N, C-alpha and C positions, 0 to 999 in steps of 0.2 A: 863383237863375235869372238875374238881371240880369248877374252877373259872367260867367257862361258865355256869354251873348250877346256881351258885350264881348270876351271872349277869342276867340270865334268870328269876330267882325268883325275883330279884330286879325290873326287867322290868314289871313283872306281878303286883307287889305291887304298882309300880308307876302308872300303868294303872288303878288299882282299886282306887287309891287316886284321879286320874283324874275324874273318874266316880263320886266319892263322891263330888269333887269340883263342877262338873256340877250340881249335885243335890242341893248343897248349893247355887249356883248362882240362880237356879230356885226357891228355897225356899225364898231367899231374895227378888227376883223379886215379888213373890206372896205377901210377907209381905208388900212391898212398893206399890203394886197395890191397889188402893182404891176400885176397883170393884170386887176383888176376895174374895169369901167367906173364912172365917177363917178355915172352915173344910177342904178345899182343901190343904191349907198350912199345916195343921196338918197331913194329909196323907203323904205329902212329908217328913215331919219331922220324922214320924214313919219309913219310908223307909230309911232315912239317918241313923237313930239309928241302924237299922238292918244291914246295910252295914258297919257301924263302928265296929260291933262285930268282923269282920275279922281282925281288927287292934289291938285288945286287948293286944296281946303279944308284938307287936312292939311299940305301942304308948298307954301306960296304961291309961293316963288321957284324952284320946280323947272324951269319952262319957261325962265326966264332962265339958270339953271345949265346946262340942256341946250344952249341956243344957244351958251353959252360953250364947252362941250365940243366942239360941232361945229366951232367956228371956231378954237379955240386948242389943243386936245389933240392934239399931234403925236407923242406917245410911242408908239414901236413897239418890240417885243421883237425879238430876233434871228430872222431868217428860218430859219437853220439849226436853232435851238432848236425852232421850230415844226415844222419838217420831222421832227425826231427824236421830239418828244413829242406833237405835235398839240395842244398847250396854247395856246389863244387868249387866256388870261387874262393873258399877259405884256404885252399892249398896253394903252396908255391909263393914264397916271398920274392925271390930273385926274378922269377918269371914276370911278376907284376911290375917290378922296378924297370926291367928291360922294355916291357910293353909301353910303359909311360914314356920312357926315353925315345922309343921309336916313333910314337905318336907325336911327340914334341918335334922331332927332327922333320917329320913329314909336314907338320904345320908350318915350320920355318921355311921349308922349301916351297910351300904353297903361296906364301906371301911375297 
């Protein structure tokens, strides 16, 4: 029974990380969009930081990493590529590196 609870908790944490990932993709898309006001991106960033609070015990450096993404991740995919495919995931290199690291940390804690 205890293993099932742990798996269930791990599934919940993974689902919350997926929500955070979706917000980060949205934030990076807003960053790369020339027509979007900065204030809209800042609202998403505030929401991201609030959601990151849930991970403080599991990933202690997450908020610091997010601040680094917000200030340093300037990677944007091709505007034409986005118009053709609608794929927002081509933006943000640092963001994807940190997400991969966070998923790895959660997987290690799960085992």
